[in-house]
C-alpha positions in Angstrom: -2.1 11.0 26.5 -1.3 7.4 27.3 2.4 6.3 27.4 3.4 4.8 24.0 5.0 1.4 24.2 6.3 -1.0 21.6 3.4 -3.3 22.4 0.9 -0.4 22.0 2.3 0.4 18.7 2.2 -3.2 17.5 -1.3 -3.5 18.7 -2.4 -0.4 16.7 -0.8 -1.8 13.5 -2.0 -5.5 13.9 -5.1 -4.9 11.9 -3.1 -3.5 9.0 -0.9 -6.5 9.0 -3.8 -8.8 8.7 -5.1 -6.7 5.7 -1.7 -6.8 4.0 -1.4 -10.6 4.5 -4.8 -11.0 2.9 -3.8 -8.6 0.1 -0.5 -10.9 -0.6 -2.7 -14.0 -0.7 -4.9 -12.2 -3.3 -1.9 -11.2 -5.3 -0.8 -14.8 -5.5 -4.3 -15.8 -6.7 -4.3 -12.9 -9.2 -0.9 -14.1 -10.6 -2.4 -17.6 -11.0 -5.4 -16.3 -12.7 -3.5 -13.8 -15.0 -4.0 -15.8 -18.2 -7.4 -17.3 -17.3 -9.8 -18.0 -20.2 -12.3 -20.2 -18.5 -15.6 -18.2 -17.5 -15.4 -19.4 -13.9 -11.8 -18.4 -13.6 -12.6 -15.1 -15.2 -15.3 -14.5 -12.7 -12.9 -15.4 -9.9 -10.2 -13.1 -11.2 -12.7 -10.2 -11.5 -13.9 -10.7 -7.9 -10.3 -10.9 -6.7 -9.3 -7.8 -8.5 -12.2 -5.9 -6.9 -11.4 -7.1 -3.5 -7.6 -6.3 -4.1 -8.5 -2.7 -4.9 -10.9 -2.4 -1.9 -8.2 -4.0 0.4 -5.5 -1.4 -0.8 -7.9 1.4 0.2 -8.7 -0.4 3.6 -5.0 -0.8 4.2 -4.5 3.0 3.7 -7.5 3.8 6.0 -6.3 1.4 8.6 -2.8 2.8 8.4 -4.0 6.2 8.9 -6.0 5.3 11.8 -3.0 3.5 13.4 -0.9 6.5 12.8 -3.4 8.9 14.3 -3.7 6.5 17.4 0.1 6.8 18.1 0.2 10.6 17.5 1.6 10.8 14.1 -1.0 13.0 12.8 0.9 14.5 9.8 1.5 11.0 8.2 -2.1 10.2 8.7 -3.2 13.4 7.1 -1.0 12.6 4.1 -2.7 9.3 3.6 -6.2 11.0 4.0 -5.2 13.6 1.5 -4.2 10.9 -1.0 -7.4 8.9 -0.4 -9.4 12.2 -1.1 -8.2 12.2 -4.7 -10.6 10.3 -7.1 -9.4 7.1 -8.7 -9.9 8.7 -12.1 -7.3 11.4 -11.3 -4.7 8.9 -10.0 -5.3 6.8 -13.2 -4.7 9.9 -15.4 -1.5 10.8 -13.4 -0.2 7.3 -13.9 -0.8 7.5 -17.7 0.6 11.1 -17.9 3.8 10.3 -15.9 4.8 6.7 -16.5 6.5 4.7 -15.0 4.6 5.3 -11.7 7.1 7.1 -9.4 8.5 5.0 -6.5 8.0 6.3 -3.0 11.4 5.1 -2.2 14.4 7.1 -3.4 16.8 5.4 -5.6 20.0 5.7 -3.4 23.4 4.6 -4.6 24.6 2.2 -1.7 28.2 1.7 -3.0 30.9 3.3 -0.8 32.0 6.7 -2.0 35.2 6.8 -3.9 38.1 8.4 -1.9 39.6 11.4 -3.6 42.8 11.1 -1.8 45.7 10.2 -4.0 
């Protein structure tokens, strides 16, 4: 196995960053088109929504590939397992358990109260 360097890790994730940046640009376009009524804008929004969905899957696949490349097989396997679940199942879970659970724990960041008198 090759020696892992910061540069090597960054190189593996650079393609993911490019996809994320495209996804962010699409998000801005989708926000702009949210209330569209013009047929041309509706077609643009539909195309952007489809590309947005495809990009999110591409980001997951590219992230898994990068994780595998740097030896983080378990993280990559978790992404692969999530991608194996059909979208219809995900949609059902989102409807069944709203709001969609955050991947980040809700931590209280205030200092703990001292119990000393």
